[in-house]
Structures are given as structure tokens and as C-alpha cells.
N, C-alpha and C positions, 0 to 999 in steps of 0.2 A: 292225272295233273292236277296242282294246288296252287290256289291263287290268292292272294293278297289286291285287291283294288281298293285303294284309298280315294276318296275324294272329299276335297279340300274348298271350305267355306270361303265366302267372297273375303280378301283382307281389304284394309284401310288404302294401302296402297298397292296396288297391282301391280306396279312396275317393280318396285323393291320386292316383293313377292316373287314372282318369275323369277328375277332376277338371283336371289338367296335360292331359289331349288335348284335353277340350273348350274350356278355357279359352286355350291357348296352339297344342298343336300343330295341331289340326282347322282354326283360323286360317291356320296357316302352310299347311298344304297346300290349303286353299280356294286361295290366291294363286298356285298355280301356272298358267303360261303354257299356254294352247289345251286345259285341262282340263276334259272335255264332263261328268262327271259325278263326284260325289264322296258316297258315304255311309259313313255308319259307325255302330256302336252295340256297346255291351256286349254278351255273352253271359249269357245266362240258363242256370241248372241245371236241367236236365228231372227229370220224375219221375224218382224212384231213384238219382241222381246228379249228379255237378258235369259244368259245361261242358269240355270240351277246351281253348278256349281265355278271355283273359279280355277280349275286346273282337275285333272283324273291325273291318276300313275295305277300303272297293273304291273307287279311282279307275280312268277311262275315258279314250283318250284316241281321236282317228279313226285311228290308226295307229303302228307302233311308233315309226317316225320321231321322230311328235310328242311321246312319251313320251322317250324318249331325251332329247331337246332340251330338255324341260320339266323332269326330273330333273337336269339338267346346269345350267341355268340358278342364278339369284342365287335365286332364291326355291325350287328343288329343295335346294340345298345349304344352305337355313337351315332346312328341313324336313330333311333328313337327319341336319343337325349337332345338333336340337333330339331326337334317340332318344337321346342318352346321357341328357339329363335327366329321361328318365321310363319310359325301357322298359329297364332292367337287366334283369329277368327274360328279357329276351329277345323277340325278333319275328322271324317267317318271310315271306319273301315270294316271291311266286309272280307270276309275268310269263305272260301269255295272249294268244294271237290268239282272239278272241270268235264264235265261229261260232254264230250264232242261226239257231235252226229254226224257231218260231213266234212 
């Protein structure tokens, strides 16, 4: 399995950010070809402090090649283009080959 983990920085307007993600960006991401799993959620502050991230999304494909093709597709280009509409605070994307032990 090949995974993209997107960690979003804290925006100025959290409510507007989450609303755009939920109502627009998540719907775009869910249309990515050959996507096997897509989960996301706003981060919550733990005891004694805030969260390092505003929101985390995790997307899985069967292989690196499938992920690359999916992200290069028209649907992938639309999702990437949408980042400028709500992720002005920034987003970090990590890609990894997933090794499952249990």
C-alpha cells in the first residue's frame, strides 16, 4: 500500500477552513481514481496545549504507481488546485510505502 498523509497548518479562520475542507476539498479528494481509503479529521487540542496541526488527511492506494497516476489525473489536478482556496497557512505532504506488521 502507498500512502499520502497531509498535515495542514493552523489557519486564521478554523471554522471556514474546516467547512471548505468538508464541503469542497474532501469531495474532490474522494473522486481520485483508484483511491482505496481516504480518512480525515480536524485535530483536537490535548490537555495542556494545542495541536501541532489543524487537520490531518490520509489517502491510500495499492501502489506508488497508482498514487502517482491518480494525483496526475484531472481529478488529482482539481484537488491540488483547490489547496490555494483554503490552505493558505500551509500543508505538508508525506508519501510512504506502508509496511503493516499486525
